[in-house]
C-alpha positions as CSV (number, residue, x, y, z in Angstrom):
1,M,-37.6,2.6,7.6
2,N,-34.8,0.0,8.1
3,T,-34.8,-1.3,11.2
4,F,-31.6,-3.1,10.7
5,E,-28.0,-2.3,10.6
6,V,-26.1,-4.5,8.0
7,V,-22.3,-5.4,9.4
8,I,-20.2,-6.6,6.8
9,G,-16.4,-7.9,7.0
10,L,-14.0,-8.5,3.8
11,E,-11.3,-11.1,3.4
12,I,-9.3,-10.4,0.2
13,H,-7.0,-12.6,-1.3
14,A,-4.3,-11.0,-3.8
15,Q,-2.0,-12.8,-5.6
16,L,1.8,-11.5,-4.8
17,Q,3.3,-10.7,-8.5
18,T,6.4,-13.1,-8.0
19,K,8.0,-15.4,-10.8
20,T,8.0,-18.5,-8.6
21,K,5.9,-19.8,-5.7
22,A,5.8,-18.7,-2.4
23,F,8.0,-21.7,-0.5
24,C,9.3,-23.4,-3.8
25,F,11.2,-22.3,-7.3
26,V,7.9,-23.6,-9.3
27,P,7.2,-20.8,-11.5
28,A,4.3,-19.2,-10.9
29,I,2.4,-19.1,-13.9
30,F,-1.4,-18.5,-15.1
31,G,-2.9,-20.9,-17.8
32,D,-0.5,-23.6,-18.5
33,K,-1.7,-27.3,-18.9
34,E,-2.9,-28.8,-15.8
35,N,-1.0,-30.2,-13.1
36,T,2.7,-29.2,-15.3
37,Q,3.8,-26.4,-13.0
38,V,4.1,-28.4,-9.5
39,G,6.5,-29.3,-7.6
40,P,8.0,-31.5,-4.8
41,V,7.0,-28.7,-1.9
42,S,3.4,-27.7,-4.1
43,G,2.3,-30.9,-4.7
44,G,3.1,-32.2,-0.8
45,L,5.6,-34.9,-1.3
46,P,6.8,-36.4,1.7
47,G,9.8,-34.9,3.3
48,A,10.3,-32.1,0.8
49,L,11.1,-28.7,2.9
50,P,9.8,-25.4,2.1
51,V,12.0,-22.2,1.3
52,L,10.5,-18.7,1.6
53,N,10.4,-16.8,-1.3
54,K,12.2,-13.1,-0.2
55,E,10.2,-11.2,-3.3
56,A,7.2,-12.5,-1.7
57,V,8.0,-10.9,1.7
58,H,9.4,-7.5,-0.1
59,L,6.1,-7.4,-2.0
60,A,4.0,-8.2,1.0
61,I,5.5,-5.4,3.2
62,R,4.7,-3.0,-0.1
63,A,0.9,-4.2,0.5
64,G,1.4,-3.1,4.3
65,L,2.6,-0.1,3.8
66,A,0.5,1.1,0.8
67,L,-2.3,0.4,3.2
68,G,-1.1,2.1,6.0
69,C,-0.7,-0.7,8.3
70,Q,2.2,-1.6,10.9
71,I,4.6,-3.5,10.0
72,N,5.9,-6.1,12.6
73,E,9.4,-7.2,12.8
74,K,8.5,-10.6,13.8
75,S,5.9,-13.1,12.2
76,V,5.3,-16.2,12.4
77,F,4.3,-18.8,10.0
78,S,1.6,-21.8,10.9
79,R,0.2,-25.0,9.6
80,K,-3.6,-24.3,9.0
81,N,-4.8,-28.1,8.9
82,Y,-8.0,-29.4,6.8
83,F,-8.7,-31.6,4.5
84,Y,-9.5,-31.4,1.1
85,P,-8.7,-33.0,-2.3
86,D,-7.0,-29.5,-3.9
87,L,-4.6,-29.3,-0.5
88,P,-2.6,-31.9,-0.9
89,K,-0.1,-31.5,2.2
90,G,-3.4,-31.6,4.2
91,Y,-2.2,-28.2,5.8
92,Q,-1.6,-24.6,4.2
93,I,1.3,-22.5,5.4
94,S,-0.2,-19.2,6.4
95,Q,0.2,-16.8,9.4
96,F,-2.3,-16.8,12.4
97,D,-1.4,-15.2,15.5
98,E,1.8,-13.4,14.5
99,P,1.4,-11.9,11.1
100,L,3.2,-9.5,9.3
101,C,0.9,-6.7,9.2
102,G,-1.0,-5.2,12.0
103,I,-3.6,-2.6,12.1
104,G,-4.2,-0.3,9.2
105,Q,-6.7,1.9,7.2
106,I,-8.3,3.2,4.1
107,E,-10.3,6.2,3.2
108,V,-13.2,5.5,0.6
109,E,-15.5,8.0,-0.7
110,V,-19.4,7.0,-1.2
111,E,-21.8,9.3,-3.0
112,G,-20.1,12.2,-1.7
113,S,-19.1,10.8,1.5
114,K,-15.7,9.8,3.0
115,K,-15.5,7.0,5.4
116,T,-12.6,5.5,6.9
117,I,-12.6,1.3,7.0
118,G,-10.2,-0.4,9.2
119,I,-7.7,-3.2,8.1
120,Q,-7.4,-5.9,10.8
121,R,-4.2,-7.6,9.4
122,I,-2.7,-8.7,6.4
123,H,-0.7,-11.8,6.4
124,M,1.1,-14.2,3.9
125,E,0.1,-17.5,3.0
126,E,0.1,-20.2,0.2
127,D,-2.7,-20.7,-2.2
128,A,-4.7,-23.7,-2.5
129,G,-5.0,-26.0,-5.8
130,K,-8.4,-25.8,-7.9
131,S,-11.1,-28.4,-7.9
132,M,-13.4,-29.0,-10.7
133,H,-16.7,-30.6,-10.3
134,L,-18.0,-32.1,-13.6
135,A,-21.2,-33.9,-13.9
136,A,-19.8,-37.8,-13.0
137,T,-16.4,-36.9,-11.5
138,S,-14.0,-34.2,-9.9
139,L,-10.6,-33.4,-11.2
140,V,-7.8,-31.5,-9.1
141,N,-5.0,-28.9,-11.0
142,L,-2.6,-28.0,-8.5
143,N,-0.8,-25.4,-10.8
144,R,-2.3,-22.7,-8.5
145,S,-0.9,-24.8,-5.6
146,G,2.0,-22.7,-3.1
147,T,1.2,-19.5,-4.9
148,P,2.2,-16.5,-2.7
149,L,-1.1,-14.5,-1.7
150,V,-1.4,-11.8,1.2
151,E,-5.1,-12.0,2.8
152,I,-5.7,-8.5,3.5
153,V,-9.1,-8.5,6.4
154,S,-10.9,-5.7,7.2
155,Q,-12.6,-4.7,10.6
156,P,-16.4,-5.3,10.4
157,D,-16.8,-1.5,9.4
158,I,-18.4,-1.7,6.2
159,R,-22.5,-1.1,6.0
160,N,-23.7,-1.8,2.5
161,A,-22.7,-3.0,-0.6
162,A,-21.7,0.4,-2.4
163,E,-18.9,0.8,0.7
164,A,-17.8,-2.7,0.5
165,V,-17.4,-2.2,-3.6
166,A,-15.5,0.9,-2.7
167,Y,-13.3,-0.3,-0.3
168,L,-12.1,-3.4,-3.0
169,K,-12.0,-1.0,-5.9
170,K,-9.6,1.3,-3.4
171,I,-7.5,-1.6,-2.2
172,H,-7.5,-3.0,-6.0
173,A,-5.8,0.2,-7.4
174,I,-3.6,0.5,-4.4
175,L,-1.8,-3.0,-4.9
176,V,-1.7,-2.9,-8.7
177,F,-0.4,0.8,-8.3
178,A,2.3,-0.7,-5.6
179,G,3.5,-3.4,-8.0
180,V,2.1,-5.8,-5.4
181,S,-0.3,-7.7,-7.8
182,D,-1.5,-7.2,-11.1
183,G,-5.1,-7.7,-9.6
184,N,-6.6,-9.9,-12.4
185,M,-9.8,-10.8,-11.4
186,E,-10.9,-12.7,-13.9
187,E,-7.6,-15.4,-13.2
188,G,-8.8,-15.2,-9.4
189,N,-5.1,-13.1,-8.8
190,F,-8.0,-10.6,-6.7
191,R,-11.0,-12.2,-5.1
192,C,-13.0,-12.0,-1.8
193,D,-14.7,-13.6,1.0
194,V,-17.8,-11.9,2.4
195,N,-18.9,-11.9,6.0
196,L,-22.2,-10.4,6.3
197,S,-24.5,-10.1,9.5
198,V,-27.6,-8.5,10.5
199,R,-28.8,-6.6,13.4
200,P,-31.3,-4.5,15.0
201,L,-30.2,-0.6,15.0
202,G,-28.7,0.2,18.5
203,Q,-27.9,-3.2,19.1
204,K,-24.0,-3.6,19.7
205,E,-23.7,-7.6,19.9
206,F,-23.1,-9.1,16.2
207,G,-26.0,-10.8,14.7
208,T,-25.2,-14.7,13.0
209,R,-22.7,-14.4,10.3
210,T,-22.8,-16.1,6.7
211,E,-19.4,-16.3,4.6
212,I,-19.7,-15.8,0.9
213,K,-16.8,-17.4,-0.5
214,N,-14.5,-16.7,-3.5
215,L,-16.2,-13.9,-5.3
216,N,-13.8,-12.5,-8.1
217,S,-15.9,-9.8,-9.6
218,F,-17.1,-5.8,-8.2
219,R,-20.5,-6.6,-9.7
220,F,-20.9,-10.1,-8.3
221,I,-19.8,-8.9,-5.0
222,E,-22.4,-6.1,-4.9
223,K,-25.3,-8.2,-6.0
224,A,-24.2,-10.6,-3.5
225,I,-24.4,-8.3,-0.4
226,E,-27.6,-6.9,-1.6
227,F,-29.3,-10.7,-1.8
228,E,-27.6,-11.9,1.6
229,S,-28.5,-8.7,3.3
230,A,-32.3,-8.4,2.0
231,R,-32.3,-12.3,3.2
232,Q,-31.2,-12.1,6.4
233,I,-33.2,-9.2,7.0
234,A,-36.5,-11.1,5.9
235,T,-35.3,-14.5,7.9
236,V,-35.0,-12.3,11.1
237,S,-38.3,-9.9,10.9
238,S,-40.5,-13.3,10.0
239,G,-38.7,-14.8,13.6
240,G,-36.7,-17.2,11.7
241,K,-32.9,-17.5,12.8
242,V,-30.2,-17.0,10.6
243,I,-27.9,-20.1,10.1
244,Q,-24.1,-19.9,10.4
245,E,-22.7,-21.3,7.2
246,T,-20.7,-20.9,4.1
247,R,-22.7,-19.5,1.1
248,G,-21.9,-19.4,-2.7
249,W,-23.0,-16.9,-5.5
250,D,-25.2,-18.3,-7.9
251,S,-24.9,-15.6,-10.7
252,A,-27.0,-16.8,-13.2
253,A,-29.9,-17.1,-10.4
254,G,-29.1,-13.7,-8.8
255,K,-29.1,-15.4,-5.3
256,T,-26.5,-17.1,-2.6
257,F,-27.0,-20.6,-1.8
258,S,-26.1,-22.6,0.9
259,Q,-22.7,-25.0,0.7
260,R,-22.1,-26.2,4.5
261,T,-23.2,-25.2,7.8
262,K,-20.3,-24.7,10.3
263,E,-19.8,-24.7,14.0
264,E,-19.0,-21.5,15.9
265,A,-15.2,-21.6,15.0
266,H,-13.0,-24.1,12.8
267,D,-10.7,-25.3,14.8
268,Y,-7.8,-25.6,11.9
269,R,-5.6,-27.0,14.7
270,Y,-2.9,-23.9,13.9
271,F,0.7,-24.3,14.7
272,P,4.0,-23.0,14.1
273,D,5.1,-24.7,11.0
274,P,8.5,-26.6,12.2
275,D,10.3,-26.1,8.8
276,L,10.2,-22.3,8.4
277,P,11.9,-20.7,11.3
278,P,9.9,-16.9,12.3
279,L,10.3,-14.5,9.9
280,L,12.8,-11.6,11.4
281,L,12.9,-7.9,9.6
282,T,15.4,-5.3,10.6
283,P,13.7,-1.7,10.4
284,E,16.2,-0.8,8.0
285,F,15.0,-3.3,5.5
286,I,11.7,-2.0,6.4
287,E,13.0,1.4,5.5
288,Q,14.7,0.5,2.4
289,I,11.4,-1.1,1.1
290,R,9.3,2.3,1.9
291,S,12.0,4.4,0.0
292,E,11.1,2.5,-2.8
293,M,7.3,2.9,-3.0
294,P,6.1,4.2,-6.0
295,E,3.7,6.7,-6.2
296,L,0.0,5.3,-5.2
297,P,-3.3,6.3,-6.6
298,D,-4.2,9.2,-4.0
299,A,-0.9,10.8,-4.4
300,K,-1.0,10.7,-8.1
301,R,-4.5,12.3,-8.0
302,E,-3.4,15.1,-6.3
303,R,-0.5,15.8,-8.2
304,F,-2.6,15.5,-11.2
305,E,-4.8,17.9,-10.0
306,K,-1.7,20.4,-9.0
307,E,0.6,19.8,-11.7
308,Y,-2.4,19.8,-14.6
309,S,-4.6,22.0,-13.4
310,L,-7.1,18.9,-13.6
311,N,-10.8,19.3,-12.0
312,S,-11.2,16.5,-9.2
313,S,-13.8,14.3,-11.1
314,N,-10.8,13.6,-14.2
315,A,-8.0,13.6,-11.7
316,E,-10.1,10.7,-10.0
317,L,-11.0,8.8,-13.1
318,L,-7.3,9.2,-14.6
319,T,-5.8,7.6,-11.5
320,A,-8.4,4.9,-11.0
321,S,-6.4,2.5,-13.3
322,K,-2.3,2.5,-13.4
323,D,-2.7,1.9,-17.2
324,V,-5.0,4.9,-17.9
325,A,-2.8,7.3,-15.6
326,A,0.4,6.1,-17.3
327,Y,-1.3,6.6,-20.9
328,F,-2.5,10.3,-20.0
329,E,1.1,11.1,-18.9
330,E,2.7,10.1,-22.0
331,C,0.5,12.0,-23.9
332,V,1.5,14.8,-22.0
333,A,4.5,14.1,-22.5
334,A,4.2,13.8,-26.1
335,G,3.3,17.7,-26.1
336,A,-0.5,17.3,-25.6
337,T,-2.2,20.4,-23.1
338,P,-3.3,18.3,-20.2
339,K,-6.9,19.3,-20.1
340,A,-7.3,18.0,-23.7
341,A,-5.1,14.9,-23.3
342,A,-7.7,14.4,-20.4
343,S,-10.8,14.9,-22.2
344,W,-9.7,12.6,-25.1
345,V,-8.4,10.0,-23.0
346,L,-11.3,9.7,-20.7
347,S,-14.2,10.2,-23.4
348,E,-13.5,9.2,-27.0
349,L,-10.7,6.6,-26.1
350,L,-12.0,4.6,-23.1
351,R,-15.4,4.4,-24.9
352,E,-13.9,3.1,-28.0
353,I,-11.9,0.6,-26.3
354,K,-15.0,-0.5,-24.0
355,E,-16.7,-1.8,-27.1
356,V,-14.1,-4.2,-27.6
357,E,-14.9,-7.0,-25.5
358,G,-11.8,-8.1,-23.2
359,A,-9.7,-5.1,-24.0
360,D,-8.3,-2.6,-22.0
361,I,-6.0,0.9,-22.8
362,A,-2.5,-1.4,-22.7
363,Q,-4.0,-3.0,-26.0
364,S,-5.1,0.5,-27.6
365,P,-4.4,0.4,-31.5
366,I,-3.8,4.2,-30.7
367,S,-0.4,5.4,-29.0
368,P,-0.4,8.3,-26.8
369,Q,1.9,10.2,-29.3
370,Q,-1.2,10.0,-31.9
371,I,-3.3,11.4,-29.6
372,A,-1.1,14.4,-29.0
373,E,-0.7,15.0,-32.8
374,L,-4.8,14.9,-33.3
375,I,-4.9,17.9,-30.4
376,A,-2.2,19.5,-31.7
377,L,-4.3,19.6,-35.4
378,I,-7.1,20.9,-33.4
379,E,-5.3,23.6,-31.7
380,K,-3.4,24.6,-34.9
381,G,-6.7,25.2,-36.6
382,T,-5.9,22.6,-39.1
383,I,-9.1,20.6,-38.5
384,S,-11.9,21.3,-36.4
385,G,-13.0,19.4,-33.2
386,K,-16.0,17.8,-35.0
387,I,-13.8,16.3,-38.0
388,A,-10.9,15.4,-35.0
389,K,-13.9,13.2,-34.3
390,T,-14.2,11.6,-37.3
391,V,-10.4,11.3,-38.0
392,F,-10.1,9.5,-34.5
393,A,-12.5,6.9,-35.5
394,E,-10.4,6.4,-38.5
395,M,-7.3,6.3,-36.2
396,F,-9.0,3.4,-34.1
397,V,-9.6,1.4,-37.2
398,S,-6.8,1.7,-39.6
399,R,-4.0,2.9,-37.2
400,K,-3.1,5.3,-39.3
401,S,-1.5,8.6,-37.9
402,P,-3.9,12.0,-37.5
403,K,-1.8,13.8,-40.2
404,Q,-1.8,10.9,-42.6
405,I,-5.7,10.6,-42.6
406,V,-6.5,14.4,-42.6
407,E,-4.0,14.6,-45.9
408,E,-5.5,11.5,-47.7
409,K,-9.5,12.2,-47.1
410,G,-8.9,16.3,-47.5
411,L,-10.3,17.4,-44.4
412,V,-8.1,20.4,-43.6
413,Q,-10.2,23.0,-42.0
414,V,-11.3,26.0,-44.2
415,L,-10.2,29.2,-43.1
416,D,-11.1,31.0,-46.4
417,E,-13.8,33.5,-45.7
418,A,-15.0,34.1,-49.0
419,A,-16.0,30.4,-48.9
420,I,-17.6,30.6,-45.6
421,Q,-19.4,33.5,-46.4
422,A,-20.9,31.5,-49.6
423,W,-22.2,28.9,-47.6
424,I,-23.4,31.4,-44.9
425,Q,-25.5,33.3,-47.8
426,Q,-26.9,30.0,-49.3
427,V,-28.1,29.0,-45.6
428,I,-29.8,32.7,-45.0
429,T,-31.3,32.5,-48.5
430,E,-32.8,28.7,-48.2
431,N,-33.9,29.2,-44.5
432,P,-36.0,32.8,-44.2
433,S,-38.1,31.5,-41.5
434,I,-35.6,30.3,-39.3
435,V,-33.9,33.5,-40.0
436,A,-36.8,35.3,-39.2
437,E,-37.5,33.7,-35.8
438,Y,-33.9,34.5,-34.8
439,K,-34.2,38.2,-36.1
440,A,-37.5,38.2,-33.5
441,G,-35.4,37.2,-30.9
442,K,-35.3,33.3,-30.6
443,E,-31.4,33.0,-30.3
444,K,-31.7,29.1,-29.7
445,V,-32.2,28.8,-33.6
446,F,-28.8,30.4,-34.3
447,A,-27.1,26.8,-33.8
448,F,-29.2,25.2,-36.1
449,L,-28.1,27.8,-38.8
450,V,-24.5,27.0,-37.6
451,G,-25.3,23.0,-38.1
452,Q,-26.5,23.9,-41.7
453,V,-23.4,26.0,-42.7
454,M,-21.2,22.8,-41.3
455,K,-23.2,20.5,-43.1
456,L,-22.5,22.7,-46.4
457,S,-19.1,22.7,-45.5
458,K,-18.7,18.9,-44.5
459,G,-17.6,19.9,-41.6
460,K,-14.6,21.9,-42.5
461,A,-15.5,25.1,-41.8
462,N,-13.8,27.0,-38.8
463,P,-16.1,27.4,-36.0
464,A,-14.6,30.5,-34.7
465,V,-14.8,32.3,-38.2
466,L,-17.8,30.7,-39.0
467,G,-19.5,32.1,-35.9
468,D,-18.5,35.6,-36.2
469,K,-19.4,36.0,-40.1
470,L,-22.8,34.6,-39.6
471,K,-23.8,36.8,-36.8
472,A,-22.7,39.7,-38.8
473,A,-24.5,38.4,-41.7
474,L,-28.0,38.0,-39.9
475,K,-27.5,41.6,-38.4
476,G,-27.1,43.1,-42.0
477,T,-30.1,41.1,-43.6
């Protein structure tokens, strides 16, 4: 029995989806040549004055509203002072004791149980640049410097890796649905720091915590938490002491490693930025943004269940991604029955897309309209469900319409009862022992006989007609 409790708090850094940086008009673009998207403010040139990006404020308020946080009518930008090569000003513009958003919470579900995780605060800040450490030298790329972020700080309510990942995925989905961030983890637009400590069960005081920095993969976050939890428990159990430090994650080795030890608290010497006045919001401005909020995942999931009569599992899966939800609704708008559309999107389409490295549903070679057309062919009896899968596979490769593939390959379903009867008679004649087993009460072999008829018909026999005719034929033999 585990005698220790793990205590986890997460700090999520999400890049706001603006065209320009937080305090200047330089484009916020990923992937450009190194140090080409740098201006006087983001480059830290003396005398350059910051100008707050209004759209960044708008999106940060959206984040707060989407996560159920109180929006503070007054917030203050401060200078967080520390010295590092990728921080050209020698300080980061952030918010400290007066953040934009206060207390909030979200509900997550882990293994069938629901849990509420508190949000301590959301504040705005600018990103630093990026250091690249090579064998003999280090380089700095300031393209990211000054990019607008929100930092979402959780309460220490998380107790294991599964809860942490559920919380992160929920917030990631909410921010993407709300249009706050594109959530691209590979580009570093959604990443988090993990603060973790352990304590004996029943103890109120927190243990000594470590901070695992800059994790940008749900899988790595899960593995890092599992490893660090076990490491700390083993250390304390053996009589040792956990050192307060910053740790990194080595994905190849599957373990955390020490980066630097730190004192009880950083002294960042925060003070209000003299170049930026307090940010004052009117209740009307906040309510205007609230009125413009798009439909969020939980509301969309509930609507899918009611409007489309989907089960909770399918509705949950469809609304886990903004793009998947939109694709599904386009299928329905094109005439597909909701349950059939959900089945084809969640099973066949997403499975095929997963096979293509780096692809997602936005790059699907099959349009929602084509899915709707395929479903219509099945429901009209033109093709069987089995043939539909063959047609779908061809659609994915050739990008042709379902009707064109069916016509070119002669895949129209056979309804001719005489033809089906002939196939049935041939199967009965060729499988006397199986027929005898069926007549002796072994009904499971019926599926085998159906399969043999379908094989003879090359999958074209209408399943409903086939089933009725085969039962009648077996009864008469």
